[in-house]
C-alpha positions, 0 to 999 in steps of 0.5 A: 385974951384967954379963950373959953372952952365952954363955947365949943362944948355948948356948940358940940352939945347943940349939934348932938341934940339937933342930930338926935331929934332929927334922927328920931323924926326920921325914924317915926316917919319911916314907921308911918311910911311902912304902913305898920299898924298899931295892935292896940287899936281895934274896932268892932266889926259888923258882919250883918248879912245873910250868907249861903254856903257850906258849914263843916263841924269836925270830921263831918262832911260839909253841908249846905247852910244859911247863916244870918247875922243881925248885929250881935245875934246869929241864926244858922240853918242847915237842913232841919237843924237850926242853931242861934246865939251871939257873935262878936267880931273885932278887927285889929291890924287886918285880922278879924277875931270872932267869938261865937256862943251857941244857944240861949244866953238867958241867965238861968233862974237862981238855984242849987244846980245851974246848967253849965255855961254855953261854950264859946268858940274862937274863930277868924273871919275873912269878909270880901264883898258879899262873901264870908269865911269863918274858921276856928283858930289854932288851939280851939278844941272844936274845929268848925268852918263856914264858907260862902260858896259859888251857890252864894254868889250872884248869878251873872248872865253870860253873853258868851256864845251869843257873839257872832250871831246875827241879829234877827232881820227887821220886820218888813216895812208895810206897803202903801 
């Protein structure tokens, strides 16, 4: 009888295909195990809240400020100066990108000389619990930041110093 060479070839091809599929499955599961994120996935981030902290513009000294964000609108008050506008935030792979536009965003009436568009500022947000930090990104022409400080943190009543003191004596019992 004559032996056919087709069977070892088909068997070898099957082994190669099964090995390739198994290797691809291991590669995909390894990517998931490392926790890599998908940069094409993003989500709108709600920064709504009232934050008290310090605002800094360029080389000016930091000043006390209150930032109130409600949805996509914000108001910042620092001393007698109040600014308002729009804010949007998007998070991708743990990085929260923020765009701020200061000023009235109502479209101007049609005319021959419309006012210039309000400038947008690109920032990064870091929010942990009730604290918020906004900083301009590298390459942004205007440098600014807002950071919640110790004044914005909730006041905790400390029991330090009270330890080791004796409680007041109980009131005397009335005699009968």
